[in-house]
DRENDODREN-586384 format. One record per residue (C-alpha): residue number from 1; x, y, z. Coordinates in pm, whole numbers, plus 50000, padded with zeros to 5 digits. Layout:
<pts>
(NUM, (X, Y, Z))
...
</pts>
This chain:
<pts>
(1, (50000, 50000, 50000))
(2, (50128, 50346, 49912))
(3, (49954, 50526, 50196))
(4, (49871, 50409, 50548))
(5, (49678, 50639, 50779))
(6, (49737, 50918, 50530))
(7, (50116, 50866, 50532))
(8, (50290, 50869, 50196))
(9, (50528, 50571, 50196))
(10, (50642, 50611, 49838))
(11, (50948, 50807, 49957))
(12, (51023, 50596, 50264))
(13, (51388, 50541, 50169))
(14, (51456, 50914, 50129))
(15, (51258, 50993, 50444))
(16, (51459, 50737, 50641))
(17, (51797, 50874, 50537))
(18, (51677, 51233, 50571))
(19, (51540, 51170, 50921))
(20, (51847, 50981, 51040))
(21, (52084, 51248, 50906))
(22, (51881, 51531, 51058))
(23, (51860, 51346, 51390))
(24, (52237, 51306, 51401))
(25, (52283, 51678, 51330))
(26, (52025, 51761, 51599))
(27, (52193, 51557, 51878))
(28, (52481, 51787, 51973))
(29, (52265, 52097, 51924))
(30, (51989, 51956, 52146))
(31, (52236, 51889, 52428))
(32, (52399, 52230, 52384))
(33, (52071, 52421, 52377))
(34, (51955, 52234, 52687))
(35, (52266, 52337, 52878))
(36, (52240, 52693, 52750))
(37, (51877, 52723, 52863))
(38, (51969, 52647, 53222))
(39, (51754, 52334, 53251))
(40, (52027, 52089, 53153))
(41, (52106, 51868, 52852))
(42, (51816, 51630, 52914))
(43, (51567, 51918, 52869))
(44, (51720, 51991, 52529))
(45, (51713, 51628, 52428))
(46, (51353, 51578, 52544))
(47, (51249, 51887, 52350))
(48, (51424, 51767, 52035))
(49, (51263, 51421, 52055))
(50, (50905, 51529, 52122))
(51, (50887, 51847, 51915))
(52, (51047, 51679, 51614))
(53, (50803, 51388, 51625))
(54, (50476, 51565, 51702))
(55, (50537, 51883, 51500))
(56, (50603, 51661, 51198))
(57, (50298, 51443, 51271))
(58, (50053, 51733, 51303))
(59, (50234, 52012, 51113))
(60, (50188, 52163, 50769))
(61, (50540, 52150, 50623))
(62, (50630, 51807, 50491))
(63, (51008, 51831, 50520))
(64, (51037, 52045, 50833))
(65, (51260, 51920, 51116))
(66, (51173, 52086, 51445))
(67, (51338, 52109, 51785))
(68, (51517, 52357, 52010))
(69, (51657, 52648, 51807))
(70, (51889, 52937, 51882))
(71, (51615, 53208, 51901))
(72, (51382, 52994, 52113))
(73, (51662, 52891, 52346))
(74, (51784, 53248, 52387))
(75, (51435, 53363, 52490))
(76, (51382, 53054, 52708))
(77, (51709, 53130, 52889))
(78, (51585, 53480, 52975))
(79, (51249, 53345, 53094))
(80, (51411, 53072, 53303))
(81, (51657, 53315, 53465))
(82, (51375, 53552, 53559))
(83, (51156, 53277, 53704))
(84, (51437, 53104, 53892))
(85, (51529, 53437, 54052))
(86, (51170, 53475, 54175))
(87, (51190, 53127, 54336))
(88, (51493, 53203, 54555))
(89, (51733, 53084, 54286))
(90, (51613, 52724, 54314))
(91, (51560, 52568, 53969))
(92, (51369, 52272, 54113))
(93, (51121, 52501, 54288))
(94, (51075, 52709, 53974))
(95, (51054, 52413, 53732))
(96, (50675, 52353, 53752))
(97, (50604, 52720, 53683))
(98, (50863, 52731, 53401))
(99, (50716, 52426, 53230))
(100, (50364, 52566, 53271))
(101, (50474, 52880, 53083))
(102, (50618, 52657, 52808))
(103, (50294, 52455, 52800))
(104, (50086, 52772, 52779))
(105, (50305, 52898, 52493))
(106, (50244, 52574, 52303))
(107, (49868, 52596, 52355))
(108, (49876, 52957, 52237))
(109, (50049, 52846, 51917))
(110, (49768, 52599, 51856))
(111, (49514, 52880, 51901))
(112, (49713, 53107, 51668))
(113, (49698, 52837, 51402))
(114, (49325, 52781, 51452))
(115, (49243, 53152, 51416))
(116, (49458, 53174, 51100))
(117, (49746, 53394, 51213))
(118, (50003, 53201, 51009))
(119, (49934, 53388, 50686))
(120, (50029, 53721, 50846))
(121, (50387, 53626, 50932))
(122, (50495, 53738, 50583))
(123, (50433, 54099, 50685))
(124, (50738, 54109, 50911))
(125, (50992, 54327, 50726))
(126, (51342, 54205, 50653))
(127, (51533, 54462, 50868))
(128, (51338, 54346, 51176))
(129, (51418, 53979, 51107))
(130, (51781, 54065, 51026))
(131, (51835, 54265, 51345))
(132, (51665, 53996, 51553))
(133, (51869, 53707, 51412))
(134, (52197, 53894, 51453))
(135, (52101, 53976, 51813))
(136, (52038, 53606, 51878))
(137, (52389, 53535, 51752))
(138, (52535, 53806, 51976))
(139, (52350, 53674, 52283))
(140, (52464, 53316, 52230))
(141, (52820, 53410, 52140))
(142, (52879, 53647, 52433))
(143, (52710, 53434, 52699))
(144, (52896, 53118, 52594))
(145, (53241, 53274, 52625))
(146, (53225, 53227, 53004))
(147, (53168, 52848, 53005))
(148, (53410, 52815, 52713))
(149, (53691, 52945, 52935))
(150, (53565, 52753, 53236))
(151, (53436, 53050, 53437))
(152, (53112, 53016, 53634))
(153, (53016, 53330, 53834))
(154, (52837, 53136, 54110))
(155, (53160, 52947, 54184))
(156, (53379, 53258, 54205))
(157, (53354, 53313, 54582))
(158, (53531, 53648, 54574))
(159, (53267, 53769, 54328))
(160, (52980, 53605, 54516))
(161, (53085, 53762, 54851))
(162, (53029, 54107, 54701))
(163, (52656, 54033, 54705))
(164, (52628, 53937, 55072))
(165, (52499, 54277, 55190))
(166, (52239, 54277, 54914))
(167, (52151, 53915, 54996))
(168, (52082, 54012, 55358))
(169, (51855, 54293, 55237))
(170, (51666, 54054, 55012))
(171, (51618, 53798, 55291))
(172, (51500, 54065, 55532))
(173, (51265, 54206, 55273))
(174, (51112, 53859, 55231))
(175, (51052, 53840, 55606))
(176, (50880, 54180, 55604))
(177, (50662, 54078, 55309))
(178, (50567, 53753, 55482))
(179, (50473, 53943, 55796))
(180, (50268, 54193, 55596))
(181, (50086, 53902, 55431))
(182, (50012, 53756, 55775))
(183, (49878, 54089, 55901))
(184, (50164, 54151, 56142))
(185, (50239, 54521, 56194))
(186, (50618, 54536, 56190))
(187, (50660, 54861, 56382))
(188, (50429, 54741, 56660))
(189, (50578, 54395, 56683))
(190, (50939, 54434, 56580))
(191, (51040, 54151, 56814))
(192, (50878, 53903, 56572))
(193, (51086, 54040, 56287))
(194, (51404, 54007, 56494))
(195, (51309, 53654, 56590))
(196, (51258, 53549, 56229))
(197, (51573, 53726, 56114))
(198, (51770, 53526, 56371))
(199, (51677, 53206, 56188))
(200, (51866, 53319, 55877))
(201, (52186, 53117, 55852))
(202, (52515, 53188, 55680))
(203, (52424, 52918, 55427))
(204, (52101, 53104, 55346))
(205, (52293, 53424, 55288))
(206, (52547, 53242, 55072))
(207, (52274, 53074, 54859))
(208, (52102, 53410, 54806))
(209, (52438, 53569, 54722))
(210, (52501, 53304, 54457))
(211, (52156, 53366, 54311))
(212, (52221, 53739, 54294))
(213, (52567, 53681, 54144))
(214, (52423, 53452, 53876))
(215, (52151, 53704, 53797))
(216, (52398, 53991, 53780))
(217, (52621, 53798, 53537))
(218, (52335, 53683, 53313))
(219, (52263, 53811, 52964))
(220, (52493, 54004, 52734))
(221, (52551, 54299, 52968))
(222, (52607, 54071, 53267))
(223, (52855, 53855, 53078))
(224, (53045, 54161, 52957))
(225, (53051, 54295, 53315))
(226, (53225, 53984, 53454))
(227, (53441, 53924, 53147))
(228, (53754, 54082, 53305))
(229, (53721, 53849, 53607))
(230, (53661, 53556, 53373))
(231, (53977, 53620, 53172))
(232, (54174, 53661, 53494))
(233, (54057, 53315, 53603))
(234, (54078, 53111, 53282))
(235, (54063, 52733, 53312))
(236, (54305, 52648, 53035))
(237, (54187, 52289, 52997))
(238, (53825, 52401, 52941))
(239, (53944, 52665, 52693))
(240, (54149, 52409, 52497))
(241, (53852, 52172, 52478))
(242, (53627, 52454, 52350))
(243, (53885, 52573, 52096))
(244, (53942, 52217, 51973))
(245, (53567, 52180, 51923))
(246, (53543, 52504, 51726))
(247, (53848, 52415, 51517))
(248, (53708, 52074, 51421))
(249, (53362, 52213, 51340))
(250, (53504, 52462, 51091))
(251, (53797, 52252, 50974))
(252, (53612, 51928, 50908))
(253, (53369, 52107, 50675))
(254, (53662, 52171, 50442))
(255, (53726, 51797, 50419))
(256, (53369, 51676, 50368))
(257, (53011, 51778, 50442))
(258, (52883, 51421, 50419))
(259, (52924, 51382, 50796))
(260, (52806, 51665, 51024))
(261, (53115, 51843, 51156))
(262, (52936, 51930, 51480))
(263, (52886, 51561, 51558))
(264, (53247, 51483, 51466))
(265, (53369, 51755, 51705))
(266, (53143, 51632, 51985))
(267, (53261, 51271, 51952))
(268, (53629, 51343, 51888))
(269, (53693, 51596, 52166))
(270, (53479, 51406, 52417))
(271, (53661, 51081, 52337))
(272, (54000, 51244, 52391))
(273, (53892, 51406, 52718))
(274, (53740, 51084, 52853))
(275, (54010, 50853, 52717))
(276, (54295, 51057, 52862))
(277, (54121, 51090, 53198))
(278, (54137, 51470, 53191))
(279, (54001, 51664, 53485))
(280, (53731, 51847, 53292))
(281, (53383, 51968, 53389))
(282, (53114, 51729, 53251))
(283, (52759, 51829, 53161))
(284, (52475, 51749, 53397))
(285, (52362, 51388, 53434))
(286, (52116, 51278, 53165))
(287, (51843, 51053, 53312))
(288, (51824, 50707, 53155))
(289, (51500, 50559, 53025))
(290, (51195, 50715, 52865))
(291, (51110, 51079, 52942))
(292, (50872, 51097, 53239))
(293, (50578, 51341, 53256))
(294, (50631, 51624, 53504))
(295, (50292, 51605, 53675))
(296, (50402, 51873, 53921))
(297, (50316, 52139, 53664))
(298, (49952, 52048, 53723))
(299, (49960, 51950, 54091))
(300, (50149, 52266, 54188))
(301, (49963, 52489, 53941))
(302, (49869, 52832, 54071))
(303, (49690, 53107, 53880))
(304, (49867, 53373, 54085))
(305, (50205, 53227, 53993))
(306, (50125, 53200, 53622))
(307, (49944, 53533, 53571))
(308, (50258, 53752, 53556))
(309, (50397, 53531, 53279))
(310, (50098, 53516, 53042))
(311, (50247, 53781, 52816))
(312, (50582, 53602, 52837))
(313, (50416, 53283, 52711))
(314, (50256, 53476, 52424))
(315, (50596, 53619, 52338))
(316, (50743, 53270, 52323))
(317, (50451, 53148, 52111))
(318, (50490, 53431, 51859))
(319, (50866, 53384, 51835))
(320, (50817, 53010, 51773))
(321, (50560, 53090, 51505))
(322, (50793, 53331, 51326))
(323, (51092, 53099, 51359))
(324, (50900, 52799, 51223))
(325, (50727, 52972, 50933))
(326, (51048, 53135, 50812))
(327, (51199, 52787, 50797))
(328, (50888, 52664, 50614))
(329, (50950, 52927, 50345))
(330, (51306, 52798, 50306))
(331, (51173, 52442, 50270))
(332, (50920, 52559, 50010))
(333, (51191, 52724, 49802))
(334, (51404, 52409, 49809))
(335, (51128, 52158, 49737))
(336, (50905, 52376, 49514))
(337, (50609, 52295, 49740))
(338, (50368, 52506, 49945))
(339, (50338, 52469, 50321))
(340, (50018, 52523, 50519))
(341, (50112, 52797, 50768))
(342, (49817, 52763, 51005))
(343, (49850, 52384, 51021))
(344, (50221, 52428, 51086))
(345, (50144, 52649, 51386))
(346, (49906, 52387, 51520))
(347, (50171, 52116, 51482))
(348, (50440, 52328, 51648))
(349, (50200, 52411, 51932))
(350, (50118, 52045, 51993))
(351, (50486, 51954, 51988))
(352, (50582, 52229, 52232))
(353, (50290, 52147, 52464))
(354, (50383, 51779, 52486))
(355, (50753, 51862, 52528))
(356, (50667, 52094, 52820))
(357, (50474, 51817, 52997))
(358, (50782, 51594, 52977))
(359, (51027, 51864, 53088))
(360, (51162, 51964, 52747))
(361, (51253, 52316, 52638))
(362, (51044, 52474, 52358))
(363, (51152, 52478, 51997))
(364, (51052, 52558, 51641))
(365, (51131, 52466, 51284))
(366, (51510, 52438, 51253))
(367, (51648, 52571, 50924))
(368, (51979, 52384, 50917))
(369, (51824, 52051, 51016))
(370, (51544, 52100, 50760))
(371, (51795, 52173, 50482))
(372, (51997, 51865, 50582))
(373, (51681, 51653, 50574))
(374, (51586, 51774, 50225))
(375, (51938, 51727, 50085))
(376, (51950, 51373, 50229))
(377, (51627, 51277, 50052))
(378, (51349, 51365, 50298))
(379, (51017, 51424, 50123))
(380, (50735, 51379, 50375))
(381, (50657, 51432, 50742))
(382, (50782, 51080, 50816))
(383, (51137, 51219, 50802))
(384, (51074, 51450, 51099))
(385, (50914, 51169, 51297))
(386, (51209, 50938, 51221))
(387, (51451, 51208, 51344))
(388, (51266, 51220, 51676))
(389, (51264, 50841, 51712))
(390, (51638, 50825, 51642))
(391, (51707, 51075, 51921))
(392, (51487, 50869, 52154))
(393, (51693, 50557, 52075))
(394, (52014, 50749, 52143))
(395, (51871, 50865, 52477))
(396, (51776, 50510, 52579))
(397, (52102, 50350, 52472))
(398, (52367, 50619, 52514))
(399, (52228, 50839, 52795))
(400, (52490, 50743, 53059))
(401, (52774, 50789, 52808))
(402, (52639, 51127, 52693))
(403, (52649, 51248, 53054))
(404, (53030, 51240, 53035))
(405, (53046, 51500, 52756))
(406, (53261, 51801, 52860))
(407, (53062, 52120, 52919))
(408, (53326, 52316, 52727))
(409, (53254, 52110, 52415))
(410, (52891, 52218, 52416))
(411, (53000, 52578, 52477))
(412, (53223, 52554, 52171))
(413, (52935, 52416, 51965))
(414, (52711, 52702, 52077))
(415, (52973, 52960, 51988))
(416, (52972, 52833, 51629))
(417, (52592, 52838, 51634))
(418, (52599, 53200, 51751))
(419, (52842, 53295, 51474))
(420, (52638, 53109, 51212))
(421, (52296, 53244, 51305))
(422, (52392, 53609, 51248))
(423, (52255, 53769, 50931))
(424, (52573, 53869, 50752))
(425, (52380, 53952, 50436))
(426, (52195, 54223, 50624))
(427, (52508, 54348, 50802))
(428, (52700, 54383, 50476))
(429, (52409, 54581, 50332))
(430, (52428, 54853, 50601))
(431, (52652, 55096, 50403))
(432, (52415, 55124, 50106))
(433, (52068, 55037, 50237))
(434, (51813, 55317, 50290))
(435, (51880, 55493, 50620))
(436, (51535, 55418, 50772))
(437, (51583, 55042, 50718))
(438, (51933, 55053, 50866))
(439, (51796, 55237, 51171))
(440, (51524, 54975, 51220))
(441, (51772, 54689, 51195))
(442, (52017, 54848, 51440))
(443, (51742, 54936, 51689))
(444, (51616, 54577, 51689))
(445, (51973, 54443, 51711))
(446, (52076, 54660, 52006))
(447, (51752, 54634, 52205))
(448, (51732, 54257, 52151))
(449, (52091, 54209, 52264))
(450, (52083, 54417, 52583))
(451, (51715, 54444, 52679))
(452, (51422, 54229, 52566))
(453, (51395, 54021, 52250))
(454, (51022, 54051, 52193))
(455, (50983, 54414, 52298))
(456, (51262, 54493, 52052))
(457, (51082, 54315, 51766))
(458, (50758, 54492, 51859))
(459, (50928, 54832, 51855))
(460, (51093, 54746, 51522))
(461, (50759, 54649, 51370))
(462, (50594, 54970, 51488))
(463, (50874, 55188, 51350))
(464, (50880, 54993, 51020))
(465, (50503, 55028, 50984))
(466, (50511, 55402, 51051))
(467, (50796, 55457, 50806))
(468, (50625, 55245, 50542))
(469, (50294, 55426, 50581))
(470, (50468, 55763, 50545))
(471, (50657, 55647, 50236))
(472, (50349, 55504, 50066))
(473, (50153, 55817, 50158))
(474, (50419, 56035, 49996))
(475, (50428, 55819, 49683))
(476, (50050, 55812, 49658))
(477, (50041, 56191, 49677))
(478, (50306, 56221, 49405))
(479, (50128, 55982, 49167))
(480, (49767, 56060, 49250))
(481, (49683, 56098, 48882))
(482, (49754, 55731, 48812))
(483, (49439, 55528, 48749))
(484, (49380, 55170, 48854))
(485, (49544, 54923, 48617))
(486, (49370, 54607, 48501))
(487, (49539, 54272, 48467))
(488, (49502, 54261, 48085))
(489, (49771, 54384, 47846))
(490, (49868, 54747, 47869))
(491, (49794, 54973, 47575))
(492, (50143, 54968, 47427))
(493, (50142, 54583, 47432))
(494, (49840, 54537, 47207))
(495, (50049, 54512, 46887))
(496, (50298, 54265, 47034))
(497, (50401, 54009, 46766))
(498, (50160, 53715, 46781))
(499, (50428, 53463, 46681))
(500, (50643, 53555, 46986))
(501, (50376, 53544, 47257))
(502, (50478, 53191, 47354))
(503, (50846, 53283, 47378))
(504, (50803, 53607, 47577))
(505, (50636, 53646, 47918))
(506, (50541, 53996, 48038))
(507, (50513, 54073, 48410))
(508, (50361, 54399, 48538))
(509, (50477, 54518, 48880))
(510, (50194, 54752, 48974))
(511, (50296, 54901, 49304))
(512, (50581, 54908, 49558))
(513, (50776, 54585, 49612))
(514, (50797, 54570, 49989))
(515, (50785, 54320, 50276))
(516, (50409, 54273, 50239))
(517, (50418, 54186, 49868))
(518, (50730, 53967, 49839))
(519, (50532, 53646, 49877))
(520, (50328, 53718, 49564))
(521, (50638, 53830, 49372))
(522, (50817, 53505, 49461))
(523, (50549, 53320, 49264))
(524, (50662, 53493, 48943))
(525, (50893, 53209, 48840))
(526, (50607, 52959, 48869))
(527, (50384, 53172, 48642))
(528, (50619, 53157, 48348))
(529, (50527, 52898, 48080))
(530, (50796, 52649, 47978))
(531, (50795, 52788, 47623))
(532, (50909, 53133, 47738))
(533, (51279, 53206, 47690))
(534, (51250, 53577, 47771))
(535, (51080, 53760, 48058))
(536, (50995, 54130, 48049))
(537, (50946, 54294, 48389))
(538, (50768, 54628, 48356))
(539, (50859, 54849, 48649))
(540, (50720, 55193, 48556))
(541, (50451, 55151, 48825))
(542, (50695, 55025, 49090))
(543, (50800, 55347, 49261))
(544, (50959, 55196, 49571))
(545, (51148, 54884, 49676))
(546, (51252, 54802, 50033))
(547, (51521, 54558, 50146))
(548, (51278, 54265, 50163))
(549, (51162, 54342, 49808))
(550, (51521, 54375, 49691))
(551, (51613, 54026, 49809))
(552, (51288, 53887, 49669))
(553, (51381, 54034, 49330))
(554, (51732, 53886, 49360))
(555, (51594, 53539, 49442))
(556, (51355, 53541, 49145))
(557, (51621, 53665, 48903))
(558, (51871, 53403, 49022))
(559, (51612, 53133, 48958))
(560, (51539, 53269, 48610))
(561, (51907, 53301, 48519))
(562, (51964, 52944, 48638))
(563, (51698, 52835, 48386))
(564, (51881, 53033, 48111))
(565, (51589, 53274, 48088))
(566, (51670, 53623, 47955))
(567, (51533, 53902, 48174))
(568, (51451, 54250, 48040))
(569, (51363, 54552, 48254))
(570, (51140, 54831, 48123))
(571, (51128, 55183, 48271))
(572, (51307, 55123, 48603))
(573, (51241, 55413, 48840))
(574, (51532, 55579, 49022))
(575, (51493, 55436, 49374))
(576, (51451, 55066, 49275))
(577, (51738, 55099, 49027))
(578, (51964, 55248, 49294))
(579, (51879, 54956, 49526))
(580, (51948, 54692, 49260))
(581, (52276, 54853, 49158))
(582, (52397, 54849, 49519))
(583, (52397, 54465, 49532))
(584, (52488, 54425, 49163))
(585, (52157, 54285, 49039))
(586, (52235, 54545, 48776))
(587, (52449, 54457, 48583))
(588, (52535, 54103, 48705))
(589, (52189, 53951, 48661))
(590, (52035, 54208, 48425))
(591, (52297, 54382, 48204))
(592, (52243, 54750, 48127))
(593, (52180, 54673, 47760))
(594, (51875, 54473, 47870))
(595, (51719, 54773, 48049))
(596, (51492, 54994, 47837))
(597, (51332, 55332, 47893))
(598, (51012, 55237, 47710))
(599, (50828, 54927, 47600))
(600, (50869, 55027, 47234))
(601, (51249, 55022, 47272))
(602, (51218, 54682, 47438))
(603, (50999, 54559, 47152))
(604, (51266, 54646, 46898))
(605, (51517, 54435, 47095))
(606, (51267, 54148, 47113))
(607, (51214, 54145, 46737))
(608, (51589, 54144, 46675))
(609, (51692, 53884, 46935))
(610, (51404, 53645, 47009))
(611, (51325, 53365, 46769))
(612, (50992, 53193, 46717))
(613, (51078, 52846, 46850))
(614, (50726, 52718, 46923))
(615, (50590, 52565, 46605))
(616, (50224, 52483, 46533))
(617, (50121, 52138, 46652))
(618, (50001, 52041, 46300))
(619, (50216, 52233, 46049))
(620, (50069, 52287, 45706))
(621, (50183, 52044, 45438))
</pts>
């Protein structure tokens, strides 16, 4: 049978190899993201197993491989740090509340899919996405320098002791708040306060000091603050292990890409460290056996505890939606298919909800793993499910061995992830992009790195929307005499040679090419009939092009050039031409002699250079 329970088994061989390859690539990243989040490697592995399987089973992108990703982990780290701090620095106490936030985020994603939000993700402009992704890279890179050199702020007692006075204040403040909650008037019954304060031990003060030290050193600004202390207390063995990992990841790619270099680095450096009996710092113990549901998230559930984090859960849900659907677009471009955005959100939400119940960190569609899956032959959602099952087998069989992996190795892996996730295309474009778009990208980049990821994206979207509305308003005012254009041929195209209509395809761009219209423009290549050897793009009604539109134009032209299709531009307005010249679309993809001021000039070129190659089906005898 070709299909069983609606599964397409005709590509089972490709799905198997794609899933296995993607699962192997996901293993070191899952462990690293788990450690980075603060919940440990098992949380990363559980998330990778469950999200990969269930997001594929219920999702709307056939070849998508899901699991913990850099953006989701960066935001999860911030959430976890905030919640742990509110639970006296005790991760175990905070865990039920943390997982409930993750569960709520997953359920919100399901709701977002049901109400049809997926189709609106395309309206996020490129500068916002670029600034956000680069900020994710900065956060991961900076925060992983500390474990890469073997420095842990909570273990630096000289640093921790600086927080003892503050720790005493915090502990006393808690006593006063408890008394206020019990109705005790402190000024009238100060003896009770003194009595309770006497129960505070040196160990309590030290634990609170460590919590404050860890909080102070968290994030980009915190890491930069303690960096001088870190470099003064380098653990050279940890640094060598991290550097060896980074060197192998980049070096092995030059030898072959058939085997994931990240996995090679993980196995090679770990084997050397274990085999030589080095005194390194291992990752946290990975529990053996199947993941166990964390029922405490329900038994210890409290509305008052969860209420302050509802918006945080929504933030996580929206980030996961954006992260996943951007990867879905990449998969579509590679496979020439069309994903179902709302169904994909439902699948991601189900995967994240189940992962939260079992103690896993949240995730989303993973671009690198998805690309690996497609290149290895993955065609259907079975590939994502197979990737999850492979990770489960690794957990069951190799869990105790994986617990011996050096922490510095995972820090080295994360440093390469941070470097790789940055949007270098956008950064290189800063010198010649329009100033408003550069400002938006830099605002999102800076605010995301040092303040709040989601607030930064929200501010970027608001600024981008206001700038876009002003620009379109200005253009509309300038061209208010232009009447609505119909889809049929324009007036100067009526006398186009009949014998060349099969060889020449004419595309009208009737409005600005911006972040809200790139999706439709991407479909241009699919509109062109196979008989057409030449494409004319009429741009006299395209008064404005933003950075998202620029890259959409570049993608379409690259696809056309790859098919040996000749592209002609007609009446390119100043601003779009300036943009295309800045990244060499003109003249690399469309030479200047193929750009015409009027359609009549273009028609002369067509008559001189395009041959009638499509013959009648039944030629006359």
